[in-house]
NUSE-831026 format. One record per residue (C-alpha): residue number from 1; residue in three letters; x, y, z. Coordinates in Angstrom, 3 decimals. Layout:
<node pos="NUM" code="ALA" u="X" v="Y" w="Z"/>
...
% end
This chain:
<node pos="1" code="MET" u="0.109" v="0.164" w="0.044"/>
<node pos="2" code="ALA" u="1.467" v="3.297" w="-1.060"/>
<node pos="3" code="THR" u="1.322" v="6.348" w="0.782"/>
<node pos="4" code="THR" u="2.567" v="9.771" w="-0.158"/>
<node pos="5" code="ASN" u="2.473" v="11.665" w="3.187"/>
<node pos="6" code="PRO" u="1.545" v="9.766" w="6.226"/>
<node pos="7" code="LYS" u="-1.482" v="10.908" w="8.022"/>
<node pos="8" code="GLU" u="-2.608" v="13.509" w="5.719"/>
<node pos="9" code="ALA" u="-6.184" v="12.304" w="4.736"/>
<node pos="10" code="ARG" u="-9.141" v="11.979" w="7.083"/>
<node pos="11" code="LEU" u="-12.188" v="9.772" w="7.200"/>
<node pos="12" code="ASN" u="-14.985" v="11.094" w="9.386"/>
<node pos="13" code="PHE" u="-18.293" v="9.141" w="10.177"/>
<node pos="14" code="ARG" u="-20.945" v="8.782" w="12.941"/>
<node pos="15" code="LEU" u="-21.825" v="5.556" w="14.201"/>
<node pos="16" code="PRO" u="-24.183" v="4.690" w="17.185"/>
<node pos="17" code="ASN" u="-22.612" v="4.372" w="20.799"/>
<node pos="18" code="ASP" u="-22.961" v="0.807" w="20.989"/>
<node pos="19" code="LEU" u="-21.165" v="-0.010" w="17.939"/>
<node pos="20" code="LYS" u="-18.342" v="2.644" w="19.215"/>
<node pos="21" code="GLU" u="-18.028" v="0.759" w="22.613"/>
<node pos="22" code="VAL" u="-17.532" v="-2.334" w="20.514"/>
<node pos="23" code="ILE" u="-14.786" v="-1.015" w="18.549"/>
<node pos="24" code="GLU" u="-13.085" v="0.638" w="21.616"/>
<node pos="25" code="GLU" u="-13.113" v="-2.819" w="23.294"/>
<node pos="26" code="ALA" u="-11.808" v="-4.483" w="20.204"/>
<node pos="27" code="ALA" u="-9.319" v="-2.071" w="20.160"/>
<node pos="28" code="THR" u="-8.108" v="-2.080" w="23.695"/>
<node pos="29" code="ALA" u="-8.087" v="-6.228" w="23.419"/>
<node pos="30" code="MET" u="-5.708" v="-5.776" w="20.667"/>
<node pos="31" code="GLY" u="-3.448" v="-3.405" w="22.281"/>
<node pos="32" code="GLN" u="-4.025" v="-0.399" w="19.717"/>
<node pos="33" code="SER" u="-5.468" v="2.894" w="19.599"/>
<node pos="34" code="VAL" u="-9.067" v="3.127" w="18.411"/>
<node pos="35" code="SER" u="-7.726" v="4.911" w="15.341"/>
<node pos="36" code="ASP" u="-4.798" v="2.394" w="14.525"/>
<node pos="37" code="TYR" u="-7.465" v="-0.483" w="15.201"/>
<node pos="38" code="ALA" u="-10.135" v="1.317" w="12.732"/>
<node pos="39" code="ILE" u="-7.277" v="2.090" w="10.116"/>
<node pos="40" code="ALA" u="-6.140" v="-1.626" w="10.077"/>
<node pos="41" code="THR" u="-9.523" v="-3.207" w="10.168"/>
<node pos="42" code="LEU" u="-10.696" v="-0.746" w="7.265"/>
<node pos="43" code="VAL" u="-7.606" v="-1.306" w="5.221"/>
<node pos="44" code="LYS" u="-7.780" v="-5.148" w="5.795"/>
<node pos="45" code="SER" u="-11.663" v="-5.527" w="4.869"/>
<node pos="46" code="SER" u="-11.100" v="-2.817" w="1.922"/>
<node pos="47" code="GLN" u="-8.158" v="-5.267" w="0.360"/>
<node pos="48" code="ALA" u="-10.479" v="-8.417" w="0.899"/>
<node pos="49" code="VAL" u="-13.274" v="-6.512" w="-0.841"/>
<node pos="50" code="LEU" u="-10.829" v="-5.492" w="-3.737"/>
<node pos="51" code="GLN" u="-9.291" v="-8.886" w="-4.268"/>
<node pos="52" code="GLN" u="-12.807" v="-10.565" w="-4.404"/>
<node pos="53" code="SER" u="-14.133" v="-7.939" w="-6.845"/>
<node pos="54" code="GLN" u="-11.182" v="-8.373" w="-9.241"/>
<node pos="55" code="THR" u="-11.034" v="-12.161" w="-9.135"/>
<node pos="56" code="THR" u="-12.965" v="-14.243" w="-11.519"/>
<node pos="57" code="VAL" u="-13.700" v="-17.985" w="-10.215"/>
<node pos="58" code="LEU" u="-14.654" v="-20.286" w="-13.052"/>
<node pos="59" code="SER" u="-16.213" v="-23.792" w="-12.339"/>
<node pos="60" code="ASN" u="-14.400" v="-26.784" w="-13.548"/>
<node pos="61" code="ARG" u="-16.529" v="-27.038" w="-16.777"/>
<node pos="62" code="ASP" u="-15.923" v="-23.250" w="-17.473"/>
<node pos="63" code="ARG" u="-12.162" v="-23.532" w="-16.721"/>
<node pos="64" code="LYS" u="-11.771" v="-26.583" w="-19.033"/>
<node pos="65" code="THR" u="-13.539" v="-24.576" w="-21.997"/>
<node pos="66" code="PHE" u="-11.492" v="-21.695" w="-21.193"/>
<node pos="67" code="MET" u="-8.366" v="-23.618" w="-21.265"/>
<node pos="68" code="ALA" u="-9.318" v="-25.610" w="-24.380"/>
<node pos="69" code="LEU" u="-10.024" v="-22.317" w="-26.316"/>
<node pos="70" code="LEU" u="-6.566" v="-20.883" w="-25.252"/>
<node pos="71" code="ASP" u="-4.886" v="-24.306" w="-26.230"/>
<node pos="72" code="ASP" u="-6.812" v="-24.033" w="-29.825"/>
<node pos="73" code="SER" u="-3.713" v="-24.044" w="-32.208"/>
<node pos="74" code="ASP" u="-6.343" v="-23.432" w="-35.320"/>
<node pos="75" code="ALA" u="-7.936" v="-20.175" w="-33.517"/>
<node pos="76" code="LYS" u="-7.214" v="-17.040" w="-35.580"/>
<node pos="77" code="PRO" u="-7.518" v="-13.592" w="-33.965"/>
<node pos="78" code="ASN" u="-10.482" v="-11.691" w="-34.790"/>
<node pos="79" code="ARG" u="-10.036" v="-8.047" w="-36.151"/>
<node pos="80" code="ALA" u="-10.640" v="-6.724" w="-32.646"/>
<node pos="81" code="LEU" u="-8.001" v="-8.559" w="-31.170"/>
<node pos="82" code="THR" u="-5.611" v="-7.767" w="-33.803"/>
<node pos="83" code="GLU" u="-6.270" v="-4.017" w="-33.590"/>
<node pos="84" code="ALA" u="-5.896" v="-4.227" w="-29.783"/>
<node pos="85" code="ALA" u="-2.640" v="-5.949" w="-29.873"/>
<node pos="86" code="LYS" u="-1.485" v="-3.169" w="-32.565"/>
<node pos="87" code="ARG" u="-2.337" v="-0.426" w="-29.927"/>
<node pos="88" code="TYR" u="-0.730" v="-2.309" w="-27.082"/>
<node pos="89" code="ASN" u="2.401" v="-2.852" w="-29.075"/>
<node pos="90" code="LYS" u="2.303" v="0.880" w="-29.947"/>
<node pos="91" code="ARG" u="1.857" v="2.157" w="-26.296"/>
<node pos="92" code="SER" u="4.486" v="-0.277" w="-25.085"/>
<node pos="93" code="LYS" u="7.350" v="1.204" w="-27.194"/>
% end
């Protein structure tokens, strides 16, 4: 996780007292300040959400179909794929 300037940004939100007490108790149990605990918990949860949203899980059937398509030596790229490859090669030089 890249940071340009530590502790430059802020998040402010309101929550019910009972939830605040639970968070404070958990922070104390972890030996952390509420801020450090909240930051660590939010970052961990955010990373898990991003990982899940950026991962495609295939069934065994779909995985086999996908791999067979990749392995097909007779397959020819269509025009869109050829153009995309040209754009990529142009940008990566």
